[in-house]
PLY file of the C-alpha trace (Angstrom):
ply
format ascii 1.0
element vertex 422
property float x
property float y
property float z
element edge 421
property int vertex1
property int vertex2
end_header
88.97 108.18 123.38
90.44 104.34 123.09
90.48 102.90 126.27
93.33 100.20 125.86
95.59 103.57 124.89
96.15 106.05 127.60
94.95 109.36 126.01
97.00 112.60 128.09
95.45 116.23 128.56
96.71 118.97 130.32
94.96 121.97 131.63
96.33 125.77 131.67
95.00 128.49 133.63
95.97 131.91 132.43
95.54 135.44 133.85
94.19 137.26 130.74
95.62 141.00 130.68
95.26 141.38 127.04
98.75 142.00 126.64
99.31 138.24 125.25
99.56 134.42 126.83
103.16 133.73 126.23
104.76 135.83 129.15
105.42 133.47 131.86
103.74 136.12 134.74
100.41 134.91 133.29
100.85 131.51 133.61
98.90 130.61 136.86
98.77 126.74 137.04
98.94 123.53 134.82
97.78 119.73 135.75
98.21 117.03 133.69
95.79 113.75 133.00
94.42 111.04 130.93
90.69 110.99 129.59
90.48 107.82 132.01
91.16 108.96 134.96
88.51 112.13 134.10
85.67 109.59 133.03
86.38 107.01 136.41
85.23 110.13 138.53
82.40 112.24 138.35
84.78 115.16 139.81
88.16 114.93 138.99
89.86 117.37 141.56
94.22 118.07 140.14
96.35 120.29 141.95
97.92 123.50 139.81
101.32 123.64 139.23
103.23 126.79 138.32
107.02 125.49 136.20
108.19 128.37 138.81
106.61 128.90 141.97
105.06 124.98 142.40
101.57 124.35 143.51
99.07 127.49 143.17
95.30 125.92 143.61
93.43 123.49 142.48
90.96 122.85 139.07
88.72 120.23 138.91
87.44 118.13 135.24
84.34 116.66 135.35
83.98 114.69 131.76
80.38 113.82 130.25
80.07 110.72 127.54
78.41 111.96 123.96
77.52 109.16 122.18
73.77 108.11 120.24
72.56 105.12 121.68
72.70 101.84 120.09
70.32 99.57 119.99
70.26 96.02 119.06
68.06 95.04 116.61
66.41 92.07 115.92
64.39 91.00 112.67
62.41 88.34 110.66
60.81 88.58 107.22
58.21 86.04 104.99
58.06 86.62 101.85
54.89 86.14 99.96
53.65 85.19 95.67
57.35 85.49 94.86
57.86 85.61 91.49
58.87 82.51 89.43
62.04 82.95 88.04
63.67 79.84 87.44
62.38 78.15 83.52
62.01 74.71 85.47
61.53 75.04 89.64
60.09 78.01 91.87
62.52 80.91 92.40
65.56 80.48 95.19
64.86 83.18 97.18
67.50 85.25 99.38
66.87 89.27 100.06
69.69 92.09 100.69
69.00 94.68 103.53
70.93 98.45 102.42
71.56 101.22 104.49
70.64 104.61 101.97
72.97 107.49 102.79
73.96 110.54 100.72
71.95 108.84 97.06
74.10 106.19 98.36
72.93 102.46 98.86
75.51 100.78 101.74
74.91 97.27 101.71
73.78 96.06 105.93
72.97 92.37 105.74
72.38 89.26 103.05
70.19 86.60 104.32
70.38 82.76 103.74
69.29 81.20 100.58
65.60 79.46 100.32
65.51 77.19 98.21
62.57 76.30 95.42
59.93 78.40 97.55
57.87 81.34 96.43
56.58 81.81 100.14
59.83 81.66 101.79
60.51 82.28 105.18
64.42 83.82 106.67
65.91 82.95 109.49
66.54 85.80 112.29
69.39 88.08 112.03
70.80 90.66 114.30
72.59 94.02 113.78
72.78 97.46 115.47
71.29 100.64 115.08
73.88 102.19 114.07
74.74 99.42 111.10
71.17 99.45 110.01
70.41 103.24 109.81
72.99 104.74 111.84
71.10 105.25 114.75
67.88 107.41 113.03
64.95 105.71 113.33
63.20 107.48 110.26
66.00 107.19 107.49
65.52 105.21 104.52
66.57 101.25 104.27
66.06 99.66 101.05
65.30 95.73 100.55
65.85 93.81 97.37
65.06 90.26 97.51
66.76 88.42 94.87
66.60 84.82 92.52
69.79 83.24 93.63
71.40 81.15 90.40
74.70 79.37 90.81
75.71 79.43 87.60
75.01 83.74 87.10
74.15 86.67 88.44
71.06 86.87 90.90
67.89 88.39 89.24
66.21 91.01 91.04
62.62 90.20 92.40
61.55 92.96 93.45
62.69 95.63 96.14
60.86 97.78 99.05
61.80 100.63 101.05
61.24 101.19 104.53
62.66 102.92 108.40
63.12 100.81 111.00
60.29 103.66 112.70
58.04 101.15 110.68
59.62 98.37 111.03
58.63 98.88 115.10
55.08 98.68 114.36
55.41 95.32 113.51
53.75 94.19 117.97
50.87 96.48 116.71
49.91 95.58 113.19
50.37 93.85 109.93
53.57 95.51 108.53
54.15 94.49 105.16
55.82 95.74 101.47
55.17 95.13 98.12
58.06 93.64 96.29
58.43 96.18 93.11
60.42 95.69 90.37
61.52 98.79 88.29
61.59 97.30 84.85
58.87 95.41 84.89
56.39 98.16 86.50
57.67 100.79 83.41
56.99 98.23 81.00
53.68 96.18 82.62
50.17 98.93 82.58
48.61 96.49 85.35
51.89 95.57 87.40
50.91 95.55 90.89
54.08 94.07 92.23
56.30 91.05 92.24
55.32 89.99 95.26
54.97 90.69 99.09
57.42 91.87 101.92
55.96 91.07 105.44
57.98 91.59 108.40
57.41 88.97 111.39
59.95 90.43 114.45
61.23 93.70 115.13
63.04 93.45 118.64
65.58 95.95 119.35
66.92 96.25 122.55
69.47 99.00 123.64
73.01 98.67 124.19
75.60 100.36 126.21
79.09 100.93 126.03
81.71 100.56 128.40
81.47 104.16 129.40
78.44 103.89 129.42
79.15 101.64 132.59
82.37 103.55 134.03
80.32 106.70 133.62
77.42 105.56 135.71
79.76 104.47 138.23
81.07 101.21 137.60
84.32 100.51 139.39
86.93 98.21 138.23
89.23 95.97 140.00
92.96 94.59 138.34
94.03 91.75 139.74
97.54 89.47 138.12
98.95 87.20 137.92
102.60 86.19 137.29
103.91 82.48 135.60
106.54 80.84 137.85
106.92 77.43 136.70
110.37 76.48 135.89
110.48 76.76 132.16
110.76 80.24 132.22
113.99 79.59 133.44
116.13 79.98 136.34
116.07 84.23 137.08
119.74 84.36 136.79
120.13 83.52 133.85
119.77 86.14 131.27
118.21 84.24 128.90
115.05 83.59 131.56
112.28 85.45 130.45
112.52 86.21 134.63
115.81 87.94 134.52
115.73 91.63 135.56
118.34 94.15 133.96
120.54 96.41 134.98
116.87 98.77 135.75
114.70 95.65 137.25
112.81 95.12 134.13
111.95 92.14 132.19
109.30 90.97 129.85
106.93 90.51 132.59
107.24 93.76 134.45
107.14 95.17 130.92
104.08 93.60 130.44
102.23 94.22 133.20
102.77 97.59 133.38
102.13 98.44 129.74
98.53 97.00 130.63
98.92 98.08 134.18
99.10 101.69 133.19
95.48 101.91 131.05
93.23 99.33 134.03
94.69 101.48 136.30
92.95 105.08 135.51
89.55 102.78 136.14
90.51 100.77 139.10
88.95 102.76 141.91
91.23 101.51 145.02
94.30 101.55 142.73
95.39 98.24 145.02
95.78 95.16 142.82
95.87 91.66 143.99
98.88 90.04 142.56
99.64 85.85 142.33
101.92 84.19 141.54
101.57 80.36 140.17
103.77 77.31 139.55
106.20 78.30 142.40
107.70 76.18 145.11
107.14 78.32 148.14
109.58 78.53 151.81
110.34 76.30 154.18
108.95 72.80 152.70
109.77 74.07 148.94
105.35 73.22 148.37
103.91 73.74 144.88
101.84 75.90 144.80
99.11 77.30 142.18
97.93 80.91 143.41
100.10 82.45 146.65
100.34 85.95 147.21
103.58 87.94 145.40
103.30 90.06 149.07
103.13 87.09 151.33
100.34 88.44 153.04
97.68 85.44 151.74
95.19 88.01 153.68
96.26 91.16 151.92
97.72 90.32 148.34
96.42 93.97 147.67
99.83 95.81 146.20
99.83 99.68 146.12
100.14 100.79 142.65
102.00 99.25 139.35
104.80 100.16 141.33
103.85 98.19 144.63
102.73 94.65 142.21
106.17 95.01 140.99
108.04 94.54 143.68
106.04 92.18 145.68
106.89 90.45 142.31
110.79 91.11 142.52
111.18 90.15 145.70
108.64 87.14 145.20
111.50 86.17 142.72
114.05 86.27 145.57
112.10 84.07 147.97
110.04 81.33 145.31
111.70 78.42 143.49
109.96 78.33 140.07
108.25 74.67 139.53
105.54 73.74 137.69
103.14 72.43 135.81
100.94 74.99 134.33
98.09 75.21 136.08
95.38 77.83 136.44
92.22 77.16 136.80
93.00 77.74 140.83
93.82 80.91 139.75
90.66 82.06 137.78
88.60 79.68 141.03
89.74 82.57 142.93
89.33 85.87 140.54
85.59 84.29 140.56
85.54 84.52 144.22
86.94 88.02 144.56
84.95 89.13 141.42
82.19 87.87 143.52
82.80 89.49 146.04
84.00 93.18 145.30
80.73 92.82 142.39
78.50 95.22 145.15
81.19 98.23 146.25
81.09 100.21 150.18
79.05 102.88 147.91
76.86 100.90 146.59
78.16 100.36 142.70
78.98 98.21 141.16
81.61 96.88 140.75
83.68 94.06 137.66
87.14 92.28 138.01
89.69 91.74 135.38
92.22 88.93 135.91
94.97 89.70 134.16
97.51 85.88 133.69
100.51 86.11 132.54
101.83 82.95 131.40
105.32 81.69 129.17
103.04 78.21 127.83
99.85 76.75 127.27
98.13 75.00 130.37
98.64 72.10 131.55
95.12 71.82 132.93
93.40 73.12 130.14
90.36 71.35 131.05
89.74 72.09 133.97
90.70 75.76 132.99
87.66 76.00 131.00
85.37 74.27 133.74
86.11 77.53 135.54
85.49 80.01 132.94
82.19 78.18 132.66
81.84 78.36 136.51
82.36 82.32 135.98
80.15 82.91 133.02
78.14 84.27 135.58
80.19 86.31 137.77
80.96 90.42 136.47
84.49 89.15 135.85
86.73 89.23 132.17
90.12 86.78 131.66
93.91 88.06 129.62
96.11 86.19 129.08
98.98 87.11 127.94
101.68 85.24 126.22
105.34 85.89 127.60
108.03 84.41 125.37
108.31 82.88 122.37
106.60 79.59 123.14
103.34 78.11 120.49
100.48 79.87 122.21
97.92 79.37 119.63
96.30 76.29 122.06
95.04 79.00 124.53
92.79 80.11 121.53
90.76 76.97 123.00
89.27 79.44 125.42
88.16 81.58 123.91
83.70 82.47 125.10
82.93 82.13 121.84
84.02 78.85 120.81
82.11 76.10 122.32
82.93 73.84 125.38
84.53 71.07 125.37
82.02 69.00 127.72
79.15 70.35 126.27
78.72 71.44 122.10
75.45 72.88 122.81
76.71 75.44 125.51
78.56 78.48 125.25
80.82 80.00 126.94
79.13 83.59 128.76
82.78 84.46 129.32
85.36 86.14 126.45
88.78 85.20 127.62
91.12 87.57 125.31
94.14 85.62 124.58
97.40 87.70 123.73
100.44 86.89 122.80
103.47 89.73 123.31
106.30 88.25 120.88
0 1
1 2
2 3
3 4
4 5
5 6
6 7
7 8
8 9
9 10
10 11
11 12
12 13
13 14
14 15
15 16
16 17
17 18
18 19
19 20
20 21
21 22
22 23
23 24
24 25
25 26
26 27
27 28
28 29
29 30
30 31
31 32
32 33
33 34
34 35
35 36
36 37
37 38
38 39
39 40
40 41
41 42
42 43
43 44
44 45
45 46
46 47
47 48
48 49
49 50
50 51
51 52
52 53
53 54
54 55
55 56
56 57
57 58
58 59
59 60
60 61
61 62
62 63
63 64
64 65
65 66
66 67
67 68
68 69
69 70
70 71
71 72
72 73
73 74
74 75
75 76
76 77
77 78
78 79
79 80
80 81
81 82
82 83
83 84
84 85
85 86
86 87
87 88
88 89
89 90
90 91
91 92
92 93
93 94
94 95
95 96
96 97
97 98
98 99
99 100
100 101
101 102
102 103
103 104
104 105
105 106
106 107
107 108
108 109
109 110
110 111
111 112
112 113
113 114
114 115
115 116
116 117
117 118
118 119
119 120
120 121
121 122
122 123
123 124
124 125
125 126
126 127
127 128
128 129
129 130
130 131
131 132
132 133
133 134
134 135
135 136
136 137
137 138
138 139
139 140
140 141
141 142
142 143
143 144
144 145
145 146
146 147
147 148
148 149
149 150
150 151
151 152
152 153
153 154
154 155
155 156
156 157
157 158
158 159
159 160
160 161
161 162
162 163
163 164
164 165
165 166
166 167
167 168
168 169
169 170
170 171
171 172
172 173
173 174
174 175
175 176
176 177
177 178
178 179
179 180
180 181
181 182
182 183
183 184
184 185
185 186
186 187
187 188
188 189
189 190
190 191
191 192
192 193
193 194
194 195
195 196
196 197
197 198
198 199
199 200
200 201
201 202
202 203
203 204
204 205
205 206
206 207
207 208
208 209
209 210
210 211
211 212
212 213
213 214
214 215
215 216
216 217
217 218
218 219
219 220
220 221
221 222
222 223
223 224
224 225
225 226
226 227
227 228
228 229
229 230
230 231
231 232
232 233
233 234
234 235
235 236
236 237
237 238
238 239
239 240
240 241
241 242
242 243
243 244
244 245
245 246
246 247
247 248
248 249
249 250
250 251
251 252
252 253
253 254
254 255
255 256
256 257
257 258
258 259
259 260
260 261
261 262
262 263
263 264
264 265
265 266
266 267
267 268
268 269
269 270
270 271
271 272
272 273
273 274
274 275
275 276
276 277
277 278
278 279
279 280
280 281
281 282
282 283
283 284
284 285
285 286
286 287
287 288
288 289
289 290
290 291
291 292
292 293
293 294
294 295
295 296
296 297
297 298
298 299
299 300
300 301
301 302
302 303
303 304
304 305
305 306
306 307
307 308
308 309
309 310
310 311
311 312
312 313
313 314
314 315
315 316
316 317
317 318
318 319
319 320
320 321
321 322
322 323
323 324
324 325
325 326
326 327
327 328
328 329
329 330
330 331
331 332
332 333
333 334
334 335
335 336
336 337
337 338
338 339
339 340
340 341
341 342
342 343
343 344
344 345
345 346
346 347
347 348
348 349
349 350
350 351
351 352
352 353
353 354
354 355
355 356
356 357
357 358
358 359
359 360
360 361
361 362
362 363
363 364
364 365
365 366
366 367
367 368
368 369
369 370
370 371
371 372
372 373
373 374
374 375
375 376
376 377
377 378
378 379
379 380
380 381
381 382
382 383
383 384
384 385
385 386
386 387
387 388
388 389
389 390
390 391
391 392
392 393
393 394
394 395
395 396
396 397
397 398
398 399
399 400
400 401
401 402
402 403
403 404
404 405
405 406
406 407
407 408
408 409
409 410
410 411
411 412
412 413
413 414
414 415
415 416
416 417
417 418
418 419
419 420
420 421
């Protein structure tokens, strides 16, 4: 299962009369569906259709999500009485965590170096239980402590083995290990250790996948916004990004169809609020940055992918391309919509995906950042798709992993995905 790809399946119901299953008479009917359709519904009922005789009853498909529960693990260690490795100073210790699988050590994490210190306290580090121990609390984990040397390979101070299960005991008792240097242990009769490694913190929090949420009844909604600015070129001009070919297709409809086909399987009502921005509306040619493509401000919903395309094609005939490329209004509109749909009519949770299709960079970038910050606690994600050959590199500024312009210390929580289709 891959979310961004449609995986098609077919159910064939046959009558097994012990004379083979190749005869058309044995085929009672067929039904096709996507994995996305199956997991977005507790029970998917499909019509069985015979190739020759048409509808032949129904079949019900139930999909279950089988996975190993993952945890986000936060660890912090400190060392005590580590061996002195440097001639003119103390050691510069760091450690590495390894997952032991099939007799081989696989590096998972490496700490920072604490310089000139035999009793270091390292910073916290995070990893998933899948990375750390393959989601097996009892799997062997090896920790090696080294002395960093800028001019040569690091020197081993000592190593120890443990398990995630043992580290979790830290909340109730002191958990520490002797750091053993194998060569020293073999040479010295009274060798005890090369220091001690102690765990200060071991916190594990369960993490959930997209499938976990959908399987639990999360209802997705998708809103789409098309760029109606003049930089796209007049729709009647073949070079225009809005120019429709003989089949009624252009780069905007192709981008929407490609993404819409994936999202529609999870959209519970198949109704898509569809907007335009940067267009001049009749009759007075006033520029709007959040107008409904179906010209119904009270109900901007379009039925299915094709419904959005039909409303878009109609809007191209009635709305003049203008500008500038301001997107903050549509982000705010989507945020209000997401908040209103946070709880579904059946009492479940709702989540909105805002898809913005544009031919260039936003002219109100600062306002967009502010709108995204305001949306950080709302159930919404934003996908920005660049259409055409413009430079979209500036759009990475909107990425939720980057610091905001107004507050360098505050991270934006909302993830914005920017995609360039060129």
